N, C-alpha and C positions, 0 to 999 in steps of 0.2 A: 474476469477482467478487469481492469483500472484504467482510468483516464489519467492517472497520476503521471507525469513526465519523468522521463530519468533522473534528471536536475533542473530545479528553476532556472529561468533562463535570466541574466544580467538585467534585462530590461524591466524585470518585475521589481527589482529593489532601486534602481535609478531612473526612474521616467524624468523626463524633462522639469515637470514641476510636481515634486510627490505630494499629494494632499497629506493634510494633516487631518485626518477624520476624526470626528467625536462619535464614537459609535459606542453604543451601550454596552456591546461585548466587551470592548476594551477597558471598561470604566470598573472602577473599584465597587459601586453599587450594583446590586442583583438588577438584570436586566428585565423590563416590565414584563417579558414574555414568559418568564421563570416565577413571577409573583403567585398564580395559581398553584404552583406547585410547591411553595415555599415550605410547607409542612412535611414534605416527602425528602427535602434535602437534609443530610446528616451534616454535623459538624466537619467531617472528613472532607466533604466536597466544598466548603467554604475555604478551607486550609489549603487543599490543593488548586483551586481557582488563585488564590493570592500567589501562591508559587509559581504558577503558570504564567500569569501577568507580569509578575516582576522578572521571570526568565525572559521572557519575550522582549519585553522593553529595555531591560538594563545589560542583557548579554547577547541576546540574538541580533537585535537592530543594529547595534553599534558594531557587530561582525559581518553584516550584510556586505559593506563595501569590500572587505578582504576575501568574502565567499566569491563576489563576482569577479575579481581580479583574478583569483584562482583559476577559477572554472574557464576564464578567457585562456589562460595560459595552457591550460591542460588541454583545450580544443586544438592547439595548435600541434598536438603530439598524437593525434588518431587521426584517421581517415574518414569517419564518419561520428557526427555528435552524439550518436547513441554509444558509441564505444567509450565514450569519455568517462575516466574515472570520476570519484567523489572528490572535492576540494579537501585538502589536509584539514582545514579548520573546522571542519565538520566534527572531526574526532575529538577535538577540544571541546566543541559544543556538548557533544553526546556524553562526555566526562563530567561536565558541568551539570547536565541534565540529570544523571545518575546521582551525583553528589546530593543533588536537591530532591531525589525521591520521586522525578516526575519522568521517568521513563516507562514505557509499555502500559500507559493510562487505559487504553483501550480494552485492556485484559483484567476482567474483575477480580480473578484470582490474585493479582499482582496489585492492583489499584486500590482494591477494596471499595471501587465506585459501583453503583448501579448504572445500567444503560442511560437510564434518565439523566444520572449526575455527569456521566461522561460526554453527553450530546452537546452542552454548552462549551465544554472545553475543545470538542471537535470544530466547533464554530470559530473557535479562536486561532485553532490550528489551521483551519482553512483560509484565515486572511493572511497568513505567514508559513508559506512551504517550508522554507529553512529551519523553523521551530519545529513543524511537524517532522521532518528527517531527524533532527538533533534528539526528538523526543521518542523516535522509533515508532512513531504511530501511522506509518504509510501504506497505503495498499500496493499491492496485495499480499504484503507480509503478515499485515494484521490479521486477514483471515486465514493464511496459513499457519500463523502461531497458535490461534484459536484452535484450529483443527489439531496439532499436535498437542497442545495443553489437553484437550478433553478427549481425544481419540488415540492419541499414539502412544507405544508403548514406552518403558522405561529407555530403551535402547535408543529408540528414536528419539526421545527427547534430549538424552545425553549427546546424541552426534549432532542433531540439527535444530532443536529449541533453543539449547542454551546458546549457541553462537548467534541465532537470529534473535534472541532476547537483549544480548549484549549488543546488538548492532554491528558484528563482526563480518555478516553476510547478508546478502539479500535472496529472495525468493521469487518464484513465478508459480501461477497456477494454470495448468494447460488442461483446457475444456473444450474451448469453441473450435469447430473444425469446419473447412470448406465444404460446400456441396450438401449440406444437411441444415435444418433449422435448429442450431444449437441451444436455441432459448428452450427447446423440449430436449431435455438431456437424454430421454429415451433413444433418440436418434443418433447418439456418439456411437461410432463405428470403430475407433481404434481398439485394437485388440490387446488383451492380456491374457497371455497363455502360459500354463505352467510346463516346464519341462525338468523334470528331475527336481534339483534343489534351488531353480531359479523360476523367474519370470520372463517371459520373451515379449516384448512390446512393440507392435508395428501400428503406425497410423500416421497422419497427416492433421497437424493442428495451426490455427492462424490465429491474429489477434490477441498473441499471449503477449501481456504486457508486463515489463521489466525484464525480460529474459536475456536482453542482449547486452546490457551494462556489464562490466567486468565484475562486480560484487556479487551477481548472481551465480549461486552454486547449486540450488536445488529447484526442481519441478516438483509439484503436487499434482500428478496426472490422473485425469477420469477416464476409464475406458471400460470395455465391457471384458467381464471375465467369464461369462456365460452367454450363450444365444439361445437358450430356451427356459423355461418356467415363468415365475411371476415378472412382469415387465419392469416392475421398479426393484428387483432384486439381482438384476443382471450386471449392474455397474459396479465398478470397485474405485477405490483410491489408492495410489501407490506412489512411493516416492522414487523419484530418477534423479541422479546427481546430474547436473549440467555438463559434467564432462565425461559422461558414460560414453563408450564406443558405441555408434549408431545415430547419436543426437546430432542432426544438422539443422542449424540456424541457416534458413534460405535467405532470408532478407527481412529489413524493416518494412512495416506497411505505412501508407500515406494517408493522413486526415485532411482533406481540403489540399491537397499537393504539397504538404509538410510531412516529411517522414519524422516518425516517433519511434520509441521504444515500445513498439508493439510487433512481435516477431511471428513470421512464419516459419515452421518447424516439422522437418520430418523426423519421425522415429522409426529408425531401420532396423529391425532385429536386435533392440536394445535389451540387454539382459541384467537384471538385478536380482538381488537374493530373495527369498520367500520372506524373511524378515522385513522388506520394504513395502508389504502390505499391510495398509492401515485399517485395523479393527478387525478386518476379514472380509473375504471374498463376499460381493453381494451387498455391501454394507454403503455402497457409494451414495446412493440418495440420502440415507439416514445422515451421514456425515454432511452433505451439500447443504442441508435444511439448517444444521447447527452453524454451519459457516456464513450462509447468507442471511440468516436474520438480523444479527447485530451491523453486519456489512452494509446494510441498506442504509441503517440509522447512521453509520460513520459518514458514508458518501452524501447523503443528504444534508447534514449538519456542515462537513467541509464546502459544500456547494454554495449553503446558506452565507456562511462567512466569506467565501469570495465575491458572491453578488453583492454583499453589504459593502464590502470593500471598493467593488466597481461602482456602486451607487454614489459613496462617498466621493470618488474621485470625480464623478459627473457633477456632483452637487458643489465640489470645491471648482470646477470649471467653469460652471456658471456664474459663480461670485466674482470671478478674475478675468472672465474673457471680454475684451473689448474689440469693437468692429466698427468702422465707420465714425471713427472719432470718439466713439461713446464708450 
């Protein structure tokens, strides 16, 4: 699951007094925290970091007012914010990111960066959610694309990975369930049962991030394809189109009273072809570990970037605040 909102809100771009933070992550010089690792950083890292900083500062930041204005107008067209489509300017930003060769940097097979080298890039993207979207580095799509790149068949890559890499569609990862401690995935109870040349899926999921937005076209679902044998060989991952008959989006779930794009979903006799199984039956845990490893680093670095921006805003406020005539 992901804490990433459907779309960054307008308030993130235009607070009453936007700070002008002098953060090392945004500077041209290598941040102090990276100096101990300098000999492990390739020329490719420095080239990409410079391109990302230029893109954020000269392309994304000037586009933020337009992004916010478009998002505000689009919100008027839907009955719930989670159903709001992406602002059209995002396609222009993606095109410019692609022209610079800085899309999908999270994927080593594409970026030719190590996880260490991508980490400070993720920190920059945490400071600017729209740049993160434009460069196609947002969760849960990042983890799903990693799964398809490393474990998907050629057919699965053609149908789903290519449009995901191009930013043409979005996706969600359906694992967490109500009623069980889903942090221990051996508890997952959604059933994936073979019936002729199809799998039939029945289960109840919730906190499935990104499932409601109109751009979401695919779920990677984790369920049980076997109820006997070794405990960690009973789970499988399978591709489920969002528009498959039997997929029911019940509601968005709320955090502190605010509803976000974290969906409760019922899978009621959902049928998909046998070719939608990823890697093979019983390989779910194996795939999950490949997905979770880099994902933890990505989330941590984006969170650090957001924390740095928040701290810079606090410092800026301290320097400008006046009270009691002082």
